[in-house]
Each structure stands twice: as C-alpha cells, then as structure tokens.
N, C-alpha and C positions, 0 to 999 in steps of 0.2 A: 623207559621202554613202553610203558602203558600209553604215554602221550603219543608215541609214534603209531602204536596200534590203533588208537582212537582216530588219528588223522587218516590212516589208511581206510578205516571203516567208513568214515564220512565221505571219502573220495572214491570208494570202490566202484560206484556206478559211472564215474567220469574217467578214471585212469585204470590201466591194467594193474591188478594187485601185485603180480610178480615184479613189475618194473618199479612200483612204489617201494616194495620191500628192498630192492637192490639200491635204490637211491637213499633210503633211510637206514641202510645197513642193518636190516633185521632179516631173520629167516622167514620164508614163506610158511613153513610148517608151524613155526612158533606163532605166527599171526593167526592161522586157522585154529590152532589149539585155544588161543585166547578168545577168538571170535565165537567159538562154540560153547564157551562157558556161560553160565547164567550172568546176565549183565546187572551189576550193582546199581541201585537207584542213582547214586551220585554220578556214575559213568553215563547212565542213560540221560540224565539231565544235561551233562556236559555235551554229549553228542547232539542233543536237541538244540542246545544253545549254539553250537557250531553251525548247524544248518540254518538257524534263524538269523544269526549274524551275517552269514553269506547272502541270505535272501535280502535282508535290509540293505546291505552294501550294494548289491546289484540293483535293487529298486531305486536307490538314490543316485544311480549313474556314477557310482564309485566316488561320491563326494562326502559321505558321512564318515566322521571320525568316531573314536571310541565314545566320546561324551554323548553324541547324538544317538548312536546306536544303543547305548545303555539306557538313555532316556526313553527311547521308543520301546525297548523291551519291557522296561518297568511300567510304562503306560499301558502296555498290552496285557499286564498281569504276570509278567515274568521278572520279578525284582532282580536287577543285575547291576553290579557295581561297575564304575568306569574302569577300575583296575582289571576286572575279569574280562570285560569287553576288549580292552587293549591287549590283554594276553592272548585271547582267541584270535584277534586280528593279526598279531605278530606271528603266531604259529601258522596261520593260514596265508601269511604274506599279503595281507590286504592293506594297501596304502592309498588313502584318500587323495583325490586330485583336487587341488584348490582351483576355484574359478579364476579365469584370467582377469587380472586387474584392469579396470576400465581406465582408458586414457583418452581424454578428449583431444582431438586433433584439430578441430575447427571451431571458430566462434563466428557469430554473425558479422559479416563485413560491414564497414561503415561507409564504403564508397557507394555512389548511386547505383541502384540495381539496373543491370542491362536488360534489354527487352527479352522476354521469354519467347524465343522464336519457335520453340517446339509446342508451345501452348498446352503443355502437359500431355501431349500425344506421343507416347513412346513406342509407336509402331512405325514401320518403314516399308515401303513398297518396292524399293530398289536398294542395292548395296552402295556403300561409300557416300551416302547422302546425309545420314543422321548418325552422329557419334556422341557418346556420353563418356564421362570420365570422373574418377574420384581417387582419393588416397585412402589406403587402409594401412594398418600397422600390425606387426607380428613380433611377439616377444621371442628372443633367441638367447642363447647362453652368453652372447657377447653384448647384449643390449637390444634396443628397439630397432627393427628393420622396417622401413617405410616403402610401400609399394604403390606406384601410380599406374593406373590402367586407362586404356582407351578402348571402348567397345563399340562395334558396329551394331546398331539396333536391328538391322535387317537380318543378320545371321546370328546375332548374340555372341559373336566371337571376339576374343581379345586380340586386337590387331596391333596394339602397341603397349609396351610396359617399360617400367624403369624401377630399379631398386637402389636405395641408398640409406645411409644412417642419419639422414637429415630430411627436412621438408622444405628446402629452399626451392626457388623457382626452377632451378636446373632439373629437379626431379620430374616436374610436369613437362618441361620442354623436351627432355630426352624421350619421354613416353610418346609425346605427340610426334616428334621427329621420326621415331621408329614407325609409327602408324602411317605417316605420309610416304615413307620410303617403301612400304610393303604393299601399298594399294594406291590406286589413282582416284583421288577424291573428285566428286562432281563439282562444277564451278559454284553451285549454290549450296555446298555442303554446310551443315550446321554442327557445331561442337557445343554440347550442353554440359554444364557442371553446376555444383552448388555455389552459394554465395559466401561460403566460409572463408575466413581469413586465418592463416596458420599461426600468426603471432599477434599479440595485442599491440596497437600503435603506442609509442611512447609519448606521453603528454608533453607538450611544449608550451612555453609561455610566450605570449605575444610581445614582440619587441616594440 
C-alpha cells in the first residue's frame, strides 16, 4: 500500500490524485491521511530517487537502462544499486528504447562514375527539371522495409516512391515510374543519385 501512496505522491503534480487512487485501487482519504503524516527519512529518500530516476530517463531521451541510471546517480553522490534503479523504473513503467541498429545499404560502386550533371548544385529554378533519389530502410515487426524516393528539388516534394522487402532494381524503377506518371519532366531533366551499389559483386576467375 505504501508503494502505491509513494507513486501517487510523486505523480500528484502530473495526474489527478482521485484518478490515480481509482486506478491503483486505494482510497483517496487513505492517501491524504498517509500524505499528511511526517515522512520517514527512508520514504523521503525513495521519493527523491523516484524523481531523479525520471529526470535522468527523460534527459537520456528514454535510452538509459537501470545500469546507466544507477551509475549516474552514484556518480552524482547518490549511491544507488542497479537492483533499486530497476525496481523504481518498473514501478514507474519506464522502458528504455534501444537505438535502431545500423544497417549499411550501399557500398561504393565499382563501375565508372557517371558525370555529375548537377555539379553539387541542389537548387532548381523550375519544376520537373532536377530530381534526386535515394533508398532508406525501416525496421518493422516483419523485417526490413526498403523505401525508394524521387524528389523534385524545385518544390522539395516526393513525386515518386516505392516500398518493398528487397533492394532490387525494381524498387528504384517503380519509384521513378511513379514520378514520371505524376509529372511532365522537362526534356533536359536530370536525375541524381549516389554511386552506391546494393550488393557486392561476386568475384569471378578469368577463364
């Protein structure tokens, strides 16, 4: 019961006390009776730790787990065990978000480099004349999803896109086909992309 009262006390400036009491199945009068009593040192320290854990978790952009939070508290002069930090986080339902795993989708291509017609000038004075494209990737519950886009530099709008669970040539062709079907490109239109290759070429021996 005390743990529930302590949680309500920590969150009383964020959520209505009556609603928290209802959700935690405790009486509002019982909470106020407990809250008005002299606070024991142990309870005061726990309440302070709860606040500090939440602050560190928020400052870390919700990436710190119990070990890093315990280490940060200890370094700041508040010796805290990993077990205690984990218990506080569980009670407050603080779950760290793991950074998205890096997945390299391109490697430098070995084919001769085409001429850079844009000359690093990514501005445009008219629509449908300068286009750029690239492939990005998104982690989903069913695996990696790859997204190819075509962007008009004049308006910065995505005028073509395609999604698939692979990075074969069809992915880019479908995106570019959508772009050409939605706009009338100028006769001298330029499409610019990186030189990356999506798969490493398989070595072959000379015959």
